[in-house]
Residue frames relative to the residue before (quaternion, step in Angstrom):
aa qw qx qy qz dx dy dz
M 1.0000 0.0000 0.0000 0.0000 0.00 0.00 0.00
T 0.3928 -0.7084 0.5293 0.2524 3.60 -1.01 0.79
D 0.6377 -0.5440 0.3972 0.3737 3.50 -1.40 0.20
S 0.4839 0.6748 -0.4367 0.3461 3.61 1.27 -0.01
I 0.7498 0.2170 -0.1729 0.6006 3.59 1.34 -0.21
L 0.2106 -0.7478 0.6158 0.1314 3.56 -0.90 0.95
S 0.0793 -0.7913 0.6049 0.0414 3.56 -0.86 0.97
E 0.0351 0.8024 -0.5877 0.0971 3.52 -0.82 1.08
R 0.2788 -0.7320 0.5987 0.1673 3.52 -1.08 0.77
R 0.0100 -0.7609 0.6481 -0.0292 3.50 -0.98 1.06
G 0.7775 -0.1515 0.0463 0.6086 3.47 0.07 1.30
S 0.7865 -0.2841 0.2047 0.5087 3.61 -0.75 -0.98
A 0.5737 0.5797 -0.3749 0.4407 3.55 1.32 0.18
A 0.2580 -0.7185 0.6231 0.1700 3.57 -1.06 0.77
W 0.1524 -0.7861 0.5945 0.0733 3.61 -0.65 1.08
L 0.0610 -0.7907 0.6090 -0.0100 3.59 -0.61 1.13
T 0.0531 -0.8375 0.5429 -0.0317 3.54 -0.56 1.19
L 0.3907 -0.6944 0.5493 0.2519 3.57 -0.75 1.00
N 0.0974 -0.8537 0.5107 -0.0304 3.59 -0.50 1.21
R 0.4684 0.5861 -0.5377 0.3847 3.56 0.46 1.29
P 0.0051 -0.8787 0.4768 0.0220 3.57 0.76 0.97
Q 0.5991 0.6034 -0.3426 0.3995 3.50 1.18 -0.68
I 0.7502 0.2229 -0.1552 0.6029 3.62 1.25 -0.45
H 0.6018 -0.6278 0.3448 0.3533 3.57 1.01 0.89
N 0.6108 -0.6127 0.3347 0.3735 3.58 1.03 0.88
A 0.2260 0.7999 -0.5216 0.1921 3.57 1.09 0.78
F 0.5517 -0.6313 0.4564 0.2979 3.54 -1.25 0.63
D 0.1358 0.7061 -0.6947 -0.0193 3.47 -1.40 0.49
D 0.7624 -0.3807 0.2438 0.4629 3.58 -1.22 0.03
A 0.6553 0.5221 -0.3192 0.4427 3.59 0.98 -0.86
L 0.6600 0.5054 -0.3081 0.4627 3.56 0.90 -0.97
I 0.6575 0.5133 -0.3214 0.4483 3.59 0.82 -0.94
A 0.6870 0.4603 -0.3036 0.4732 3.63 0.87 -0.91
A 0.6567 0.5140 -0.3268 0.4448 3.62 0.92 -0.79
L 0.6843 0.4690 -0.3094 0.4649 3.57 0.85 -0.85
T 0.6095 0.5346 -0.3545 0.4660 3.62 0.98 -0.72
E 0.6688 0.4887 -0.2963 0.4755 3.61 0.93 -0.88
A 0.6745 0.5074 -0.3067 0.4399 3.61 0.89 -0.83
L 0.6375 0.5227 -0.3127 0.4718 3.53 1.09 -0.78
A 0.6434 0.5171 -0.3079 0.4732 3.59 1.02 -0.88
A 0.6564 0.5076 -0.3129 0.4621 3.58 0.96 -0.87
A 0.6503 0.4992 -0.3185 0.4758 3.63 0.95 -0.77
D 0.6360 0.5275 -0.3289 0.4572 3.56 1.00 -0.83
A 0.7320 0.4403 -0.2532 0.4541 3.59 0.94 -0.83
D 0.6016 0.5769 -0.3515 0.4263 3.62 1.25 -0.27
P 0.3515 -0.7660 0.4921 0.2178 3.66 -0.41 1.16
A 0.6155 0.5638 -0.3433 0.4306 3.62 1.16 -0.38
V 0.6406 0.5150 -0.3135 0.4755 3.57 1.26 -0.40
R 0.1955 -0.8041 0.5548 0.0859 3.55 -0.76 1.08
T 0.7941 0.0513 0.0049 0.6056 3.55 1.13 -0.80
V 0.2437 -0.7403 0.6066 0.1568 3.54 -1.33 0.36
V 0.1384 -0.7640 0.6268 0.0644 3.54 -0.97 1.01
L 0.1431 -0.7981 0.5839 0.0412 3.53 -0.84 1.04
S 0.1029 0.8055 -0.5720 0.1159 3.59 -0.72 1.02
G 0.4085 -0.6862 0.5430 0.2598 3.53 -1.38 -0.10
N 0.4196 -0.6885 0.5298 0.2632 3.55 -1.12 0.57
G 0.7514 0.3494 -0.2432 0.5041 3.59 -0.84 0.86
S 0.7535 -0.4286 0.2879 0.4070 3.54 -1.19 -0.53
C 0.7170 0.3822 -0.2337 0.5341 3.58 1.30 -0.10
F 0.4582 -0.6119 0.5572 0.3245 3.52 -1.25 0.49
S 0.7094 -0.3664 0.2356 0.5541 3.62 0.67 -1.10
A 0.3506 -0.7584 0.5238 0.1659 3.51 -0.89 1.03
G 0.6103 -0.5570 0.3770 0.4184 3.64 1.18 0.20
A 0.8364 -0.2103 0.1432 0.4854 3.56 -1.03 -0.72
D 0.4946 -0.6316 0.5370 0.2609 3.49 -1.18 0.87
L 0.5547 -0.6346 0.4267 0.3280 3.61 -0.93 0.88
N 0.6768 0.4790 -0.3047 0.4687 3.60 0.86 -0.91
W 0.6235 0.5310 -0.3385 0.4634 3.53 1.01 -0.70
M 0.6473 0.5207 -0.3019 0.4678 3.55 1.04 -0.86
R 0.6101 0.5391 -0.3497 0.4635 3.61 1.02 -0.75
G 0.6740 0.5019 -0.3014 0.4505 3.53 0.92 -0.93
M 0.6786 0.4804 -0.2987 0.4684 3.59 0.99 -0.77
A 0.5917 0.5741 -0.3546 0.4411 3.56 1.16 -0.56
A 0.7392 0.3905 -0.2149 0.5049 3.51 1.11 -0.72
A 0.5536 0.6405 -0.3682 0.3843 3.60 1.26 -0.19
S 0.5790 -0.5712 0.4575 0.3595 3.57 -1.28 0.37
E 0.6645 -0.4803 0.3796 0.4285 3.52 -1.32 0.24
R 0.6358 0.5208 -0.3246 0.4681 3.63 0.94 -0.81
E 0.6646 0.4789 -0.3101 0.4824 3.67 0.89 -0.77
N 0.6449 0.5049 -0.3208 0.4757 3.57 0.99 -0.69
R 0.6402 0.5116 -0.3378 0.4629 3.58 1.02 -0.72
E 0.6640 0.4920 -0.3106 0.4696 3.58 0.92 -0.86
D 0.6377 0.5038 -0.3414 0.4722 3.63 1.01 -0.70
S 0.6520 0.5119 -0.3142 0.4627 3.61 0.95 -0.72
L 0.6388 0.5210 -0.3440 0.4496 3.58 1.03 -0.70
R 0.6161 0.5397 -0.3500 0.4546 3.57 1.11 -0.59
L 0.6535 0.4718 -0.3143 0.5015 3.58 0.98 -0.76
A 0.6278 0.5355 -0.3410 0.4503 3.61 1.01 -0.75
R 0.6144 0.5405 -0.3370 0.4657 3.58 1.05 -0.76
L 0.6194 0.5416 -0.3367 0.4578 3.60 0.94 -0.88
M 0.7083 0.4690 -0.2762 0.4496 3.58 0.73 -1.11
R 0.6560 0.5042 -0.3195 0.4618 3.57 1.00 -0.82
T 0.6074 0.5547 -0.3445 0.4524 3.60 1.03 -0.80
L 0.6881 0.4707 -0.2775 0.4774 3.59 0.87 -0.93
Q 0.6423 0.5408 -0.3176 0.4406 3.61 0.91 -0.90
F 0.8114 0.2971 -0.1212 0.4885 3.54 0.80 -1.01
L 0.2612 0.7635 -0.5353 0.2497 3.60 1.27 0.40
S 0.4658 -0.7204 0.4412 0.2635 3.63 -0.83 0.95
K 0.7137 0.4120 -0.2406 0.5128 3.62 1.28 -0.32
P 0.6191 -0.5540 0.3908 0.3963 3.60 -1.10 0.57
T 0.1573 -0.7837 0.5992 0.0465 3.47 -1.10 0.89
V 0.1447 -0.7877 0.5980 0.0316 3.57 -1.00 0.92
A 0.2301 -0.7427 0.6147 0.1324 3.59 -0.81 1.06
R 0.1363 -0.7453 0.6502 0.0572 3.52 -0.82 1.12
V 0.0795 -0.8402 0.5365 -0.0007 3.52 0.13 1.33
N 0.1379 -0.8548 0.5001 -0.0119 3.48 -0.03 1.46
G 0.8030 -0.0144 0.0086 0.5957 3.59 1.29 -0.02
A 0.8368 -0.2469 0.1516 0.4646 3.52 -1.30 -0.39
A 0.0574 -0.7630 0.6432 0.0287 3.54 -1.16 0.69
Y 0.0149 0.8036 -0.5923 0.0564 3.55 -0.73 1.12
G 0.8502 0.1359 -0.0901 0.5006 3.55 -1.21 0.58
G 0.8475 0.0228 0.0216 0.5299 3.58 -0.61 -1.14
G 0.5490 0.5995 -0.3794 0.4419 3.56 1.17 -0.44
V 0.6296 0.4952 -0.3197 0.5061 3.61 1.08 -0.82
G 0.6160 0.5663 -0.3475 0.4232 3.56 1.02 -0.74
L 0.6423 0.5134 -0.3207 0.4702 3.58 0.97 -0.93
V 0.6513 0.5111 -0.3350 0.4498 3.61 0.89 -0.89
A 0.6731 0.5157 -0.2913 0.4428 3.59 0.92 -0.97
C 0.6747 0.5116 -0.3015 0.4383 3.61 1.07 -0.61
C 0.5999 0.5680 -0.3618 0.4319 3.62 1.23 -0.36
D 0.5540 -0.6136 0.4556 0.3304 3.55 -1.18 0.61
I 0.7913 0.1113 -0.0453 0.5995 3.60 0.95 -0.74
A 0.0350 -0.8036 0.5941 -0.0021 3.62 -0.85 0.85
I 0.0028 0.7728 -0.6326 0.0507 3.57 -0.74 1.17
G 0.0478 -0.8366 0.5451 -0.0266 3.55 -0.81 1.03
V 0.5334 -0.6027 0.4845 0.3428 3.54 -1.23 0.41
D 0.5937 -0.6326 0.3795 0.3213 3.54 -1.12 0.77
S 0.6395 0.5167 -0.3281 0.4652 3.64 1.27 -0.23
A 0.4717 0.7078 -0.4334 0.2977 3.60 1.19 -0.22
K 0.1485 -0.7593 0.6269 0.0919 3.57 -1.17 0.68
F 0.1534 -0.8008 0.5773 0.0439 3.55 -1.12 0.69
A 0.0787 0.8003 -0.5926 0.0456 3.54 -1.20 0.51
L 0.1334 -0.7231 0.6677 0.1164 3.51 -1.26 0.62
S 0.0304 0.8966 -0.4311 0.0962 3.49 0.67 1.30
E 0.3057 0.8104 -0.4706 0.1682 3.63 1.24 0.19
V 0.6283 0.5608 -0.3654 0.3965 3.59 1.01 -0.70
K 0.5854 0.5779 -0.3664 0.4347 3.59 1.22 -0.50
L 0.6904 0.4121 -0.2718 0.5288 3.62 1.32 -0.25
G 0.5401 -0.6102 0.4074 0.4123 3.58 1.24 0.09
L 0.6139 0.5260 -0.3582 0.4670 3.56 1.19 0.56
V 0.3249 -0.7082 0.5778 0.2428 3.64 -1.28 -0.25
P 0.5023 -0.6396 0.4872 0.3182 3.64 -1.19 0.52
A 0.0026 -0.8840 0.4675 0.0030 3.56 0.87 1.07
V 0.7037 0.4855 -0.2933 0.4279 3.61 0.67 -1.04
I 0.7520 0.4024 -0.2119 0.4772 3.61 0.88 -0.93
S 0.4458 0.7470 -0.4301 0.2415 3.62 1.25 -0.31
P 0.6725 0.4992 -0.3680 0.4038 3.67 0.72 -0.75
Y 0.6802 0.4950 -0.2748 0.4656 3.59 1.08 -0.81
V 0.6403 0.5197 -0.3146 0.4700 3.52 1.04 -0.78
V 0.6640 0.4959 -0.3015 0.4715 3.58 0.90 -0.94
A 0.6294 0.5298 -0.3264 0.4654 3.62 1.03 -0.77
A 0.7031 0.4759 -0.2703 0.4539 3.58 0.99 -0.86
I 0.8332 0.2574 -0.1133 0.4760 3.65 0.75 -0.95
G 0.5333 -0.6331 0.4058 0.3875 3.55 1.31 -0.24
L 0.6548 -0.5726 0.3499 0.3477 3.49 -1.25 0.67
R 0.6739 0.5186 -0.3122 0.4236 3.58 0.87 -0.93
E 0.6956 0.4452 -0.2949 0.4806 3.61 0.81 -0.84
A 0.6263 0.5327 -0.3505 0.4484 3.59 1.05 -0.71
R 0.6157 0.5316 -0.3619 0.4554 3.61 0.94 -0.73
R 0.6685 0.5005 -0.3191 0.4481 3.58 0.85 -0.87
L 0.7410 0.4291 -0.2454 0.4545 3.60 0.74 -1.02
F 0.6067 0.5556 -0.3555 0.4436 3.60 1.11 -0.57
V 0.7507 0.4101 -0.2327 0.4628 3.60 0.92 -0.91
T 0.7030 0.4452 -0.2941 0.4702 3.66 1.12 -0.51
G 0.2402 -0.7903 0.5240 0.2076 3.53 1.05 -0.78
E 0.3702 0.7905 -0.4315 0.2279 3.53 1.28 0.26
V 0.4589 -0.6371 0.5334 0.3146 3.60 -1.23 0.49
F 0.0469 -0.7866 0.6157 0.0056 3.60 -1.02 0.83
D 0.4626 -0.7101 0.4702 0.2462 3.51 -1.17 0.67
A 0.7488 -0.4304 0.2845 0.4160 3.55 -1.36 0.07
A 0.6158 0.5409 -0.3439 0.4583 3.56 1.06 -0.77
E 0.6721 0.4663 -0.3130 0.4827 3.61 0.95 -0.77
A 0.6074 0.5483 -0.3460 0.4591 3.59 1.04 -0.74
Q 0.6581 0.4655 -0.3199 0.4979 3.63 0.99 -0.63
R 0.6229 0.5567 -0.3454 0.4275 3.62 0.93 -0.83
I 0.7635 0.3857 -0.1994 0.4781 3.57 0.86 -0.95
G 0.6165 -0.6176 0.3133 0.3746 3.63 1.26 0.01
L 0.4543 0.6847 -0.4632 0.3319 3.56 1.26 0.07
L 0.7519 0.2148 -0.1216 0.6113 3.56 1.15 -0.80
H 0.3946 -0.7011 0.5381 0.2515 3.56 -1.08 0.70
A 0.8057 0.0217 0.0331 0.5911 3.55 1.08 -0.77
V 0.1919 -0.7520 0.6214 0.1069 3.58 -1.19 0.65
V 0.0046 0.8107 -0.5835 0.0474 3.57 -0.82 0.99
A 0.5929 -0.5228 0.4505 0.4150 3.56 -1.26 0.19
G 0.6542 -0.5450 0.3518 0.3890 3.56 -1.10 0.61
T 0.6704 0.5170 -0.2855 0.4492 3.57 1.03 -0.78
E 0.7061 0.4513 -0.2378 0.4911 3.53 1.31 -0.36
L 0.4414 0.7410 -0.4341 0.2601 3.59 1.30 -0.18
D 0.6993 0.4570 -0.3036 0.4582 3.63 0.70 -0.90
E 0.6157 0.5315 -0.3581 0.4584 3.61 1.01 -0.63
A 0.6476 0.5184 -0.3090 0.4652 3.60 1.05 -0.85
I 0.6429 0.5113 -0.3155 0.4751 3.58 1.02 -0.83
E 0.6613 0.4998 -0.3127 0.4637 3.60 0.89 -0.88
R 0.5886 0.5477 -0.3657 0.4689 3.64 1.08 -0.63
Q 0.6654 0.4959 -0.3085 0.4648 3.60 0.87 -0.88
L 0.6530 0.5108 -0.3070 0.4673 3.58 0.93 -0.88
Y 0.6226 0.5314 -0.3366 0.4654 3.58 1.03 -0.73
L 0.6624 0.4932 -0.2998 0.4776 3.59 0.92 -0.92
L 0.6643 0.5186 -0.3031 0.4448 3.59 0.91 -0.92
A 0.6577 0.5305 -0.3180 0.4300 3.60 1.02 -0.78
K 0.5927 0.5933 -0.3641 0.4050 3.61 1.19 -0.31
A 0.6675 0.5331 -0.2936 0.4291 3.57 1.22 -0.53
G 0.5621 -0.5902 0.4629 0.3485 3.55 -1.19 0.50
P 0.4928 -0.7038 0.4087 0.3079 3.63 -0.63 0.92
L 0.6386 0.5057 -0.3298 0.4772 3.62 1.00 -0.75
A 0.6788 0.4848 -0.2918 0.4681 3.55 0.87 -0.98
Q 0.6231 0.5333 -0.3330 0.4653 3.58 1.02 -0.74
R 0.6418 0.5068 -0.3191 0.4790 3.60 0.92 -0.82
E 0.7043 0.4519 -0.2775 0.4719 3.57 0.83 -0.91
A 0.5950 0.5558 -0.3549 0.4595 3.62 1.10 -0.63
K 0.6663 0.5059 -0.2925 0.4633 3.52 0.93 -0.88
R 0.6445 0.5144 -0.2916 0.4847 3.52 1.00 -0.91
L 0.6323 0.5352 -0.3232 0.4574 3.57 1.03 -0.83
A 0.6795 0.5025 -0.2941 0.4465 3.54 0.81 -0.99
L 0.6673 0.4833 -0.3067 0.4765 3.58 0.94 -0.83
R 0.6678 0.5035 -0.3228 0.4431 3.62 0.98 -0.78
I 0.6681 0.4846 -0.3042 0.4757 3.55 0.95 -0.88
G 0.6749 0.4854 -0.2853 0.4769 3.57 1.12 -0.61
G 0.5767 -0.6362 0.3445 0.3793 3.56 1.33 0.06
A 0.5373 0.6201 -0.4002 0.4083 3.58 1.23 0.20
E 0.0992 0.7817 -0.6054 0.1120 3.52 -0.48 1.25
M 0.5772 -0.6384 0.3742 0.3454 3.57 -0.99 0.81
T 0.6692 0.5040 -0.3256 0.4382 3.60 0.84 -0.74
E 0.6443 0.4975 -0.3036 0.4951 3.51 1.09 -0.79
A 0.6195 0.5455 -0.3324 0.4563 3.58 1.00 -0.78
E 0.6615 0.5126 -0.3093 0.4517 3.56 0.93 -0.81
R 0.6350 0.5142 -0.3244 0.4766 3.58 1.10 -0.79
I 0.6662 0.4999 -0.3031 0.4631 3.62 0.93 -0.91
D 0.6392 0.5337 -0.3295 0.4450 3.55 1.01 -0.83
T 0.6345 0.5273 -0.3293 0.4592 3.59 1.02 -0.76
E 0.6487 0.5128 -0.2979 0.4770 3.59 1.01 -0.83
N 0.6920 0.4824 -0.2698 0.4644 3.56 0.92 -0.96
A 0.6254 0.5182 -0.3495 0.4670 3.59 1.02 -0.65
A 0.6390 0.5080 -0.3241 0.4780 3.57 1.04 -0.71
L 0.6337 0.5318 -0.3224 0.4601 3.58 1.03 -0.75
I 0.7112 0.4219 -0.2959 0.4781 3.64 0.65 -0.95
A 0.6049 0.5372 -0.3755 0.4523 3.68 0.98 -0.60
R 0.6604 0.4970 -0.3124 0.4682 3.61 0.96 -0.85
L 0.6828 0.4850 -0.3019 0.4553 3.59 0.95 -0.81
R 0.6306 0.5668 -0.3349 0.4110 3.52 1.04 -0.72
V 0.7327 0.3680 -0.2039 0.5350 3.60 1.10 -0.77
S 0.4864 0.6423 -0.4677 0.3635 3.66 1.16 0.06
P 0.6714 -0.4905 0.3525 0.4294 3.63 -1.22 0.34
E 0.6829 0.4817 -0.3103 0.4532 3.62 0.87 -0.92
G 0.6419 0.5309 -0.3171 0.4534 3.58 1.03 -0.86
Q 0.6800 0.5005 -0.2964 0.4464 3.51 0.89 -0.95
H 0.6374 0.5232 -0.3016 0.4786 3.54 1.11 -0.81
G 0.6957 0.4994 -0.2782 0.4351 3.53 0.89 -0.94
L 0.6376 0.5208 -0.2977 0.4833 3.54 1.11 -0.82
G 0.6582 0.5206 -0.2957 0.4564 3.51 1.00 -1.00
A 0.6627 0.4924 -0.3173 0.4666 3.60 0.92 -0.86
F 0.6384 0.5210 -0.3317 0.4593 3.58 0.95 -0.80
L 0.7148 0.4632 -0.2641 0.4524 3.59 0.76 -1.01
D 0.6990 0.4388 -0.2513 0.5057 3.57 1.19 -0.58
K 0.3813 -0.7520 0.4458 0.3005 3.58 1.41 -0.03
R 0.5112 0.5833 -0.4541 0.4385 3.53 0.79 1.03
A 0.5647 -0.6087 0.4393 0.3430 3.55 -1.23 0.47
P 0.4533 -0.6771 0.4949 0.3019 3.61 -0.97 0.73
A 0.6465 -0.5832 0.3313 0.3636 3.54 -1.09 0.61
W 0.6288 0.5689 -0.3525 0.3959 3.65 1.16 -0.44
I 0.5661 0.5628 -0.4109 0.4405 3.58 1.22 -0.16
T 0.0651 -0.8387 0.5401 -0.0271 3.52 -0.53 1.24
G 0.7484 0.3691 -0.2223 0.5043 3.58 1.12 -0.33
């Protein structure tokens, strides 16, 4: 495992911490691979009852790393599709993990960071956290994370946030269902420990089956998720290499306004 993910056992809980604080815990290939591997290892470990996911520093995750985005902007459609499938596998692994998962949202979450929060069973965030699904501002869409975000916040709210790309605060994140609770920064760890205490009271087999039941009744099945991920990876790959996607990515990376902004 690389240093991009810190893995620590605290009792029966596996704490996985995104560890790129100097760039706000942004995603790149190494982080995606390391987190996918760490989640699979925690799932396979019979001594692990729960998984806590957090970020090192002041942010949870700012989404895509700029250098990674530059590489994808220059990559072929096939390479972009393969890249998106790796991110999709990470989200799917987290969504369908057999053990309860808790998002410790210690700060801002954007793009893929919102996806990670949405995939966790329980999400508690600090009151100063900000969130955004800002892909449309780059001429793109939040394709890979869309099934999990829509499941977390509902179709109506997802439609609004997908098309505006607006930044919203922790109170709004709780209102729409992305966060279950919002606390002061000094109270975050106490709130997480409270959830771990409650989770430890349940039978592990019943807990696993209860999670599987909720996902199944909600329409989330692994085989269907894989099919949707394949379609969404193709969509984002196509948009990344499209004229609008190329222009939007270029404008963002060059820190200039895209041509479609008229007001």
